[in-house]
C-alpha positions in Angstrom: 0.0 0.0 0.0 1.9 3.0 -1.3 1.4 6.6 -0.2 0.9 9.5 -2.7 4.1 10.8 -4.1 2.6 14.0 -5.3 -0.1 16.5 -4.2 -1.1 20.1 -4.4 -1.9 22.4 -1.5 -3.4 25.9 -1.5 -2.2 28.3 1.2 -4.1 31.5 1.7 -2.0 34.6 1.2 -3.6 36.2 4.2 -2.1 33.5 6.4 1.2 32.7 4.6 4.0 34.8 3.1 5.8 33.7 0.0 9.1 34.1 1.7 8.1 31.7 4.5 6.8 29.2 2.0 10.0 29.4 0.0 12.1 28.9 3.1 10.0 25.9 4.1 10.4 24.4 0.6 14.2 24.8 1.0 14.2 23.1 4.4 12.1 20.2 3.2 13.9 19.8 -0.1 15.5 16.5 1.1 12.0 15.0 1.4 10.2 16.2 -1.8 10.2 18.9 -4.5 8.2 22.0 -4.2 7.0 24.5 -6.9 5.2 27.6 -5.6 3.1 30.1 -7.6 0.5 32.7 -6.8 -3.1 32.2 -7.9 -5.3 35.0 -6.8 -5.5 35.0 -3.0 -3.6 31.7 -2.6 -0.1 30.3 -3.0 -0.4 27.0 -4.8 2.3 24.5 -3.9 2.9 21.5 -6.1 4.6 18.9 -4.0 6.2 16.1 -6.1 8.6 13.3 -5.6 7.7 12.7 -1.9 10.1 10.2 -0.6 8.7 6.8 0.2 11.0 6.1 3.1 10.1 9.3 5.1 8.0 8.6 8.2 5.2 11.1 8.9 3.3 13.6 6.8 5.8 15.6 4.8 3.1 17.9 3.3 1.5 18.5 6.7 4.8 19.2 8.3 5.7 21.5 5.4 2.5 23.5 5.9 3.0 23.8 9.6 6.6 24.9 9.2 5.5 27.6 6.6 2.8 28.9 8.9 5.1 29.0 11.9 7.8 30.7 9.8 5.2 33.3 8.7 4.3 34.0 12.3 7.9 34.4 13.3 8.7 36.7 10.4 5.6 38.8 11.2 6.5 39.0 14.9 10.1 40.1 14.0 8.9 42.7 11.6 6.5 44.3 14.1 9.0 44.6 16.9 
């Protein structure tokens, strides 16, 4: 029973910054390939080549990292 090796996620621009998403993609590059583009109010992330041997949810962890990274960047820019 194999897991999906590709998926697409849409991240709302009101919650995520492109810089935070790009940094998350770089951090997770050992686990999958990420292509990011803007589509209206969302960033669309094509996640391909998800490694079979990685335990856990690469896409979920990527999204969590990007959101936390956005929050940290926002906090640092306000202070």
